[in-house]
N, C-alpha and C positions, 0 to 999 in steps of 0.2 A: 694632106698627101693625096697624090693623084692615083687613079686606078692602076696606072702603069707602075708607079712606085710600090703600091701595095703588092702587086703581082711579083715585083722584084724580091720583096721580102719573103713571100710564100715560096718562090723558087729557091731562094737561099736555104730555107728550111728543108725543102725536099732534097736538094743536093747534099747538104750537110748530113742529113739522115741517111741518104743512100750511100754515103761514103764512110759509113761506120758508126754514125751517131744513132742510127735507128735502134740498135740493141741497147744503147745507153738509155735513150728516152723511154723505150718500152719497159725498162726496169724501174722507172721513176714514177711514183704516184703520190699525189698530195696526201699529207697526213701520215707519212711513214714513221714519224716520231711519236713520242708519248703525247697524249692530250691532257689538258688540265682536269684534275679530278679532286683537288683539295681546295680548302679555303685560303691557302697560302698563295701569294702572288707567284706567277711564273717567273723564274729567273733566267734571263737570256743574256748572252754576251754579243757585243757589236764591235767589229773591227773596222777602223777607218783611219785614213791618213790626213783628213782635213783638219787644219788647226782650229781650235776653239769650237769644234763640233760638240764638245761636251755641253755647251749651252743648250743645244737642241735636245740632247739626251736628258739633261736635267729638267727641261720643260715637259718632256714626255713623262718622266717619273713623277713629277709633281701633279700631273693631271690624270694619272692612271693608278688605281689601287690594285688591279689584278695582274699587272705585268711590271717587273722591275728590270731595267737594262743596265748592264755594266759595260762601260766603254773600255776597249783596249786599243791603244794607239799603235799603228803599224807603219812600216815604210811603204811608200807607193811603188807600184810597178812589179814586173815579173821577177826582178832580182831581189825583191824584198818581201812584201806582204803576201803576194800571190803564191810564192813558193811555200811560205809558212802555212797558208790556208790549205793548199793541196796536200801537204804532208800531214796536216791534222786530220783531214778527211780520211786519208789512207790509214791513219793510226786509230781512227774511231773516236777522236775527241775534238771535233771541230767547234769553232765559234758558231753561233746561231745565225747571225746576220753579218754580212760583210759588204764592204764597198768594192765594186768592180768597175773598171772602165768598160764602156760599151764594147770596145774591141776585145775584151777578155772573156765575155760571156760565151762565145763559141768554144774557146779554149777549155773553159771549165766544164761545159757540156760534154765535150769529147772525152774529158777525164772523169766523167760520171760523178761530178762534184756538186751538182745543184739539185735542190728539191723542186719538184713541180708544185707551184703555189697557186695554180689556176683556181682551185676551189675557194681560196681565201681572198684573192684580189681580182679575179677575172672580170668581175662586174664593174671595175673601176676604170676601165679603159678611157671613158669619155673625159676623165679628169685631166688627161695628159695630152701633150702635143703628139699627134699620131705617129710620126716617124720615130720619136724617142720611145714611145710605148713599144713599138714593134721590135726594137733592138733586143728585147727580152722574150720575144715570142717565137717559138719554133714548133712547127707541126701543130699549130693552133693551141699550144700549151704555153703557159706563162712561167718564166723562170727568174724574172727580176722585175723590180719596180724602178722606173727611171727617176733619177734625181735631178740632173742638170746637164746641159750641154756646155761646150766651151767655145762659143762663137769668137772668132778672131777679130781683133782690132789692133791699132798701133798706138802704144803709149809713147809719148815723145816729150822732150824738154822744150816746151813752148818758149821759155825765156831765152834759150840758146838760139832756137830758130829765129825768133824776133830780133835778137841782137845781130844776127848775120843777114837780116833782111830776107829771110827765106820764107816763102809761103809753104803751107802744108802740102806735101807731095801726094797728089791724087792719082797719079799713074806711076808705073815702075820706071818709066823714062825720067820723070821728074824726081823720083827717089834717087836714081843714079846721079843726076845733076846736083842734087842736094848733097849727096855723099861726097862729091868732089869739093864743094865749098866747105863743108864741115871738116873734112880731112885737112884742108889747107889752113884752117883757122887756128889749129893747135897741133903740135907734133904728137900729142897723146890722145887726140880725140877722133872718134869714129862714129859714123851714123848708126851702126849696129854691130852686134856680135854675130859671127857665123857659128851657131851652136851645134857643132858636130855631134854632141852627145844626146841630142833630142830628136829621136825619130818622129815623135808626134808633131813637132814643129816642121820638120822637112816634109812630112806627109801632108800637113795642112797647106803648105805652100804649093805643093803639087796639085792638091784638090782645088785650091783657089784658081790655079792655072788651067783648070778644065780636065785634069786627069781623073781616070777611074781605074784603079789598080786591079780590082777583082770583080768578077761577075760570075754568077751561077747560070750556066747555059748547057742544055743538052746533057743533064745528069753529070756534069763535070764543072770544074772551075776554069775560067779563063783568067790568066795572070798577065797584066800589062804594066809592070812597074817601070820599064824603060821605054814607054811610048813617047811619041813626039811632044805631047804637052809637058810631060815631066822633064824631058831633056831640054826643052826651051827654058824652063824654070832653072834647071841646074846650070845651064850655060850662062844665064844671067848672073847667078851668084858666083860662078867661076870668074866672070869678068870682074866682079867686085873684089874677089880674092886676089886675082892677078894684079890689079891696080892698087892693092893695099888700101882699099876703101872700107873694108870691114875688118874687125878684129876677130881672129880665130881663137875662140875660147869657149869653154863649157859654161853655159848659163847655170846659175845657182852656185857656182864655185865662189871661193873667197875673192878671187881676182875680179870676177864678174860683179859681185856685190859691191866691191870698192869702186869699180868703174861706173856703176849705176849711181852710187852715192856722190861721186865727185864730178859727174858730168862727162866722163871720157867715153861712155857709150850713151848716146842721146836718144835712141829709140829702142823699143822692144815690141815686136809683134808677138802677141800672146792671147790667151783666152780671157774672158771676162773676169775669171777668178783671180787673175794676176794682179788686179787692183789691190787686194789685201796683202799680197806678197810685196808689192812695190811700196805701199805705205809702211809696212813693217821693216823693209830693208833700208829705205832712205827717208826716214821721217823728217830730217832737216831740210829736205828739198820741197816740202809742202808748199803748194801754191805755184810751183814752177812747171808742173806737168799738165798735159792735156791728152785727149784721146781722139783719134780719127779712124775712119774706115780704112781698111786695107787698100793700098794702092792697086789700081786696076791695070790689066794688060791692054785694055782698049778704053780710051776716054769715054766716060759716060756709062760704062758698065757698073754693075753692082754685085759682082761675084764675091762670095764669101766662103768660108770654110770653118772647120772646127779643129781644136786641139784634141786629137784622138776621139772625136765624137762627143764624149761626155762620160758620165758615170752613173751607176745604178746601185740599188741595194738588193742583194740576193741572199737567199737562205741556203746554207751549205747542206749537202747531203749528210744525214746523220744528226741533224739538229735535234736536240732533246724535246723541243716543242715548236714545230714548224708553224703551227697556227698562231701562236703568240709572236713568233719571229716575223711572220708575214704581216700581222697587224701593226707591229712597230714599223716595219719597212714602209708600209702604206702611209701611216701617219707622218713619219719623218719627212716624206717627200710630197705630201699633199696638204697637210694642215697649214693654214696661212701663217700662224705664229712660227712654226718650225721652218717653213720655206723662207720667211723673212730673215730668220737667224742664219740659215744656210747661205743666203745671198750675201749677207753682211760680212760673214767670216770668210768668204771666198770659195764656196763650193761650186760656183758656176751659175749659168743662166738657168732659171727654174724650168723644170720639165712640165710643170702644170700649164694647162692651156689658158687659164684665166689668172692673170697676175695683178688684177685690179685691187685685190685686198692684201697685197704684199707690202707691208709698211716700209721696208727698207728700200723698195724701188720707188716709192712715192716721195720720200724725203730722207735724205742721207747727208746731214750737214757735215759730218766729219769727212766723208768720202768726197763730197763736192768741193769742200774747202781745199783739199789736197790738190785738186785739179783746177784751181783758180776760180771756183764757182761753177764750173761746167757740170751739167747733169750728164754724166758719162753713160748712164743707163740707156739714154736715147740712142747712142751709137750702137750699143750691143743688142738692143731690141731690133734695130734694123739689120745688123749683121746676122743675128739668129734667123730672121725671116728670110735672108738671102742665101742661107746655106743650101747647097745642093743635097737633097735628102735621099738620093739614090746611091750614095756611097755605101758599099758593102764591106763589112769586116769578115775576113775568112777565119777558119780554124788556124791555129798556130800563129796568132798575132805576136806572141812573145818571141817566136823565131824571127818573124818579120822585123820587129824592133831591134833585136840584137844584131841581125845580119846587116841592116841598113846602117846602124851606128858604127859597127866594126868596119864596114867597107868604106864608109865616108871618111872616117878617121884615118884609115890606112892610106886612102888616096891623098888626103891633105898632108899627112906626114911625109909621103913619098913625093909630093909635088906633082902628082898625076891628076888628070881631069876628073872631077867628081862625077861626070857623066858615066865613067867606067864603073863607079861604085854602084850606080843604079842598075847597070847591066849585070854586074856580079850578083846583086841582090835578087834580080829576076831569076837567075840561074839557081841561086841558093833556095829560093822559095819554092820553085817548081820541084826541086829535088826533095825538099822537106815534105811537101804534100804527098808526093808519090811514095816516099818512104813509109808514110803512115797509111798507105793504101787508099789515098784520096785521089780520084780521077782528075786529070788536068787536060784541058783541050790544047792540042798542039797546033 
């Protein structure tokens, strides 16, 4: 991370604090829960949405006598697990450790829902990629341990591309031309789905196009959701929609699952974690897929982005044993055995700086076989390194996600330009920040 990028994170902290977070953080102190005082192991709960993460929890329990972790599976996102977590904090019976998207950490801080774990993990910064570590640092205090990022790549049906004589599209212009060939090849076939239900996907596309939606400047937030870079991206996808070259459907829906299985949707731009979902959704297509870098707006560029940044492990305010909880959070995301498991089950690209000892990145026969022998981790390592690390998540990201998906869906349903949905989201977000007493630059 450059000095400028580090300053950006520090500015974020100052603005967030100055906008109402200061009182929250001032009331947080490490070790506010009970400390271990008996010979019995500390009992903590961990909430996560990652499939098969129980394997990492089991590995922790087998290697630790003084702490025992019980896993609780939750629904991802603001409409599922996050709401449950915040309600539990208010009720005084929270889980100890929870999985949070990087985008959600400011939200939870504004709601006074996170423990300050600086005293327990603050000296572990060097274990992690700098920009990911900083997603949990506010006013020089640590509130989460980074787990993984979601660098974007394009999963695609190589067998279908090959059968149509199509080379992999390295630019968005080539993607458009490929879309026309694929659409003409079969009345049910599309190059991609336009996933109106996925704000992180739409945000990632804008980020890769050079947009930066939020910045902390002059003790206030600058909001630029409908800037020229974003509108260029929106206009491109509008062209695909208008020409019936993409299928408008929610990803992860039953219809989308069927389209992935039968080859009616032949590409999926998603994070590295999507490998596990793809293998689980369409096992019969093993050997037919490959992964490539995201198409570029300018030939020769290497711009990348993430799916909502990534995710972290945080200790909720009111944890009965924040020290034990922080110890588990750190182990989960830095121990080579655990990180290898997390990578294999689809948690994302590791947040740790040194991945040389992560076994599942060195040799993954089942994964590579699904992609015709391709080592897909090479693609995501390059994508992760190319992510613009100065993207800033604001408070109220849950409001951002809800507004964007609602507005885009409304535009699509009404046959209106999706560019208007981004302009409406700009208005919505400014109003939401101001309603919470957060200053916005006009």
